[in-house]
C-alpha positions in Angstrom: -22.7 -21.0 -13.7 -25.3 -18.4 -12.4 -26.8 -15.6 -14.5 -28.8 -12.3 -13.8 -31.1 -10.2 -14.8 -30.0 -6.4 -15.4 -31.2 -3.2 -17.1 -28.9 -0.9 -19.3 -30.2 2.0 -21.4 -34.2 1.0 -20.4 -33.4 -2.6 -22.0 -33.0 -5.8 -20.0 -30.2 -8.3 -20.3 -30.0 -11.7 -18.7 -26.0 -12.1 -18.3 -24.0 -15.2 -17.6 -21.7 -14.9 -14.4 -19.4 -17.2 -12.2 -21.8 -18.5 -9.0 -21.3 -15.2 -6.6 -20.5 -12.5 -8.7 -24.3 -11.4 -9.6 -24.3 -8.6 -7.0 -20.9 -7.5 -8.4 -22.6 -7.6 -11.7 -26.0 -5.9 -10.9 -23.9 -2.8 -9.2 -21.8 -2.3 -12.2 -25.2 -2.3 -14.5 -26.5 0.3 -12.1 -23.0 2.2 -12.5 -23.4 2.1 -15.8 -27.0 2.9 -15.8 -26.3 6.1 -13.9 -23.4 7.3 -16.4 -26.4 6.9 -19.1 -28.7 9.0 -17.3 -25.9 11.5 -16.5 -25.4 11.9 -19.9 -29.0 11.9 -20.8 -29.2 14.9 -18.6 -26.3 16.7 -20.0 -26.8 16.0 -23.5 -30.5 15.9 -24.3 -31.4 12.7 -26.4 -28.7 12.5 -28.9 -29.5 9.1 -29.7 -29.1 5.9 -27.5 -26.3 4.2 -29.0 -24.2 7.1 -28.8 -25.2 8.1 -25.4 -24.4 4.4 -24.5 -20.9 4.9 -26.1 -20.4 8.1 -24.3 -21.1 6.9 -21.1 -18.7 3.7 -21.8 -16.1 6.0 -22.8 -16.4 7.7 -19.4 -16.3 5.0 -17.5 -12.9 3.9 -19.8 -11.6 7.1 -18.9 -12.6 6.5 -15.0 -10.6 3.1 -15.5 -7.4 4.6 -16.9 -7.4 7.0 -14.4 -7.8 4.9 -11.7 -5.4 2.3 -12.8 -2.7 4.9 -12.9 -3.5 6.0 -9.7 -2.9 2.8 -8.6 -0.1 2.4 -10.5 1.7 5.2 -9.0 0.8 4.0 -5.7 2.6 0.9 -6.4 5.5 2.7 -6.9 5.2 5.2 -3.8 4.4 1.4 -1.5 7.5 -0.1 -3.4 10.1 3.2 -2.6 8.6 3.2 1.4 9.4 -0.2 1.5 12.9 0.1 0.3 13.5 2.9 2.5 12.3 1.1 5.2 14.3 -1.9 4.6 16.9 0.6 4.3 16.3 2.2 7.6 16.1 -1.6 9.7 19.6 -2.2 7.9 21.1 1.1 9.5 18.9 0.5 12.7 20.5 -2.9 12.9 23.9 -1.9 12.2 23.9 0.9 14.7 22.7 -1.6 17.4 25.4 -3.6 16.8 27.7 -0.8 17.2 26.2 0.1 20.1 26.5 -3.1 21.5 30.0 -3.4 20.8 30.7 -0.2 22.4 29.0 -1.6 25.5 31.0 -4.3 25.6 33.9 -2.5 25.4 32.9 -0.2 28.6 32.2 -3.2 30.1 35.4 -5.0 30.0 37.0 -1.6 30.6 35.2 -1.2 34.0 35.9 -4.7 34.8 39.4 -3.9 34.9 39.2 -0.6 36.3 37.2 -2.5 39.2 40.3 -5.1 39.2 42.8 -2.5 39.3 41.3 -0.5 42.2 40.5 -4.0 44.1 44.0 -4.6 44.3 45.7 -3.2 47.6 47.4 -0.1 46.9 51.7 -0.3 47.0 53.1 1.5 50.1 55.8 4.2 48.9 58.0 1.5 51.1 57.4 -0.9 48.6 58.0 1.2 45.4 61.3 2.1 47.2 
């Protein structure tokens, strides 16, 4: 288990994390610290705990919006995959029909070629 030291609202915290997660924890702490500083600039000194709670709520709001957008995008992707699957099926059916039409035309042309290759009957043969 690894640990990382972060500064949030001017206080230093030692955080435990999984090996390899140190950089991500540091990035999140910097992001939270940025939110806190932004709140201080906008609202002044209204109390450290209140600023931290407001920053946490702002981040929770961002997270909720991002999750909703991700769900909507997942639904869009699912719909597009279904549409693509339908298009592939339609394409396969069309290809099968075209193949059958080509086979039929080939058979008819072969028959016509055979008919044209036979010697023509003379009028005397018919009478």
